N, C-alpha and C positions, 0 to 999 in steps of 0.2 A: 465505794471503796471504804475501807475502815480507816481508823486513825493512823494506822501503820502503812497506809497506802497499798494495802493488800486487798485483792477481790474479796468481797463478802458474799458468802454462799447465799444464793437466792436473790442477790441484788439485781441481776438482770430480769428477774421474774416478776417485777413489780405490776407488769401489765399482763401477766400469764393468767390463765383460767384459775378461778378460785376453788373449783372442786376437785378434789383429789382423783376422781374417777374420769375426768375429762380425757377422751381419746385423742392421740395426735400422732400423725406420721410425718416426719420431717423429710422433705425432698433431698435425697443425697444419692450418689451414685455407688454401686457396690465395686469395690476395686479388690482384685485377686492378687496376691503377692506372687503368684506363679505366671500369670499370663496378662499382658503380653510380655511383661519383664520378669524373669524368673529369679526371685530372691527368697529362697526358702527360710532365710533368717532375717527378712525384711518386713516383718508385720508392722512395725512402727511407722515406717515410710508409707506403707499401702494404707494403713488406717488413717494416717494424717491426711492422706490424699482424699479420702472420703469427705473429711471435714472441709478441706478446701473446695471440693466439688460441690458441696452444699451452699458455697458462697459464690458459685458461678465459674470455678476453674474448669477449664476443658480438660478432660482426662485423657492424654495420649500417650502412646509408648515413649515418645521422646520426653515428655514431662515426667512420667514415672521413673525413667532412667535417670533423670536429672535429680530427682528427689532421692533416690537410692545412692547415687554416686557421691552426693554431697552431704548425707547424713552424718551429723558429728559423731565422731569416734573418739575413744581413748587415744591419747591422755586428755583430750578436751573435757572440761568439767561436765559430768553428766552424760557424757558419750557413750555410745554402744561399744561393748567389747566383742569383737568377733566380725568377720566379714559377711555382709548380708547376702552375698552371692554364693559362697562356698562354705561358710560356717567356720573357716579356719580361725582358731584361737577364741571361739565364742564362750562368753561368760555370762553376758546379761544384755538386755535391750537398753537402749536409751532411756534415760529418766525422763518423767513427765515435764519437769521444769526445763530441761534441754530441748525436749521435743517441741514444746510451746514457743520456745524462743526461736528454734529453727522454722517452725510454721510461720512466725511473723516476719521472716525474710522474704516471704512470697506475698505478692499484691493481694491476693485473696485470703491471706491468712493474718492480715494486720490486727485482727480482733481476737486471735486465739489466745486463750489463758490457761494457766494451770490453777485447777481448783483442788488439787490434792490436799488432804487435811485428815487428821485422825477423827474429826467430827463429821467428815463428809458421809452422807448416807445415801441409800438408794431413793429415798424419797426427794432429797436434794436432786439427784439426777433426774428423777422424774418430773421435777418442776422445771429443769433446763428443757428437757425434750418438750414438755407441754408449752413452754415458751417459745418453741421453734427452733431450738439449738441442739444439734446432735452432740453426743457425748463420747469421747474415745476413753475407754477404761483398761485397765491392766488386770489380766486374769490368767487363767490356765488354758493350755492348748490340747487338742486331741491327742497330742503325743506325749502328754504328761505321764511320767512314770511313778509308781506307787512310792510314797515316801518323799517325793520331790514336791516341796510346798512353795517353791519360788515362783512368783507370778511374772513370767517371762513373755507373755503374749499380749499383744493389743488387739482389741475389737472396738466396735462402734455400737452404740445404742441410737437408733433413729426413730423409735416409736414406742407408744405405751397404750395399753388398752386393757381394762378389767384385770388389773393385777399382773399383767404380762408386759415384758419388754421385747421389742423388736430388735434383733442383734444381727450385725453384719460381721462375719467372721472372714478375714482375708485368707485364711488358711485352706483355701480351695481353689481348684482350677476355674470353676464357673459358678456363677450365681445361682445356677440350677442344681449344683450338687447338693444332694440331700444327707440326711443323718447317716453316719457309718461310712461315708466315702472318704473320710480323712484319715487320721491317726490311729483310729479304732478304739481309743479310750472313750467308751460310750458315756462317760460322765460329762464329757466336753465336746464329743463329736456330733454335734447338733446339726450340721450342714451349714452352708454358706449363708443362708438367711433363715432365721428362725425366731418364733415367738417363744419366750422362755419365762417361766413363773419366777416371781421376785425372789422365792427361796432358792432357786437353782443358781441365780447370780449372786446371791448373798454368800453362798458357799465358797465362792472364788474371789469375791470382792475384797480389795485390800486398801480401799480409800485413795487410790491413786487415779487421777483422771484430768483430762484436759476438754475444753470446750470452747465456745464462741461467746464473747460478752455482748 
């Protein structure tokens, strides 16, 4: 922690590998925001569940429903604007700070932290992953429209190897769904599970992320 009591980027990685090219895949479950609980606007809850799953949380339909039913919403500070099931009133997803706070209400989420910072880089995220910590980040979805630059979608990075990141995108019905089976914006419709070059993620990266300390 720094003097202000906030997590210092890289702090948890003091025992991580020293070489930038060290490959690592973190054991985490893929969670769809459609199956078994259909929440087309519930990417944050589904992605958060992947983090909790990496800490031993059993992923069941009842658990996922609990996560989505209790996701902090406006007017709660940082809460999501819009129904996760129907999209009614949707404006934006829950903020990373509020999502991390929500994650900590679960037994397996006690160590979830918000690492969002203008100084946060993909190299920082690589270090977290190399240290065995999956990272939930905010970016674009396969339904992104031209001119829409708002990062309203959450995904999870669970691996790194040779300059590429392993990304779990909850916006698919199955972990087997490949590129082009989502919203058809091929800049981001990479499939449920994909290895993406650093440059591809950098294009959508907005320095907002949560992980596990």
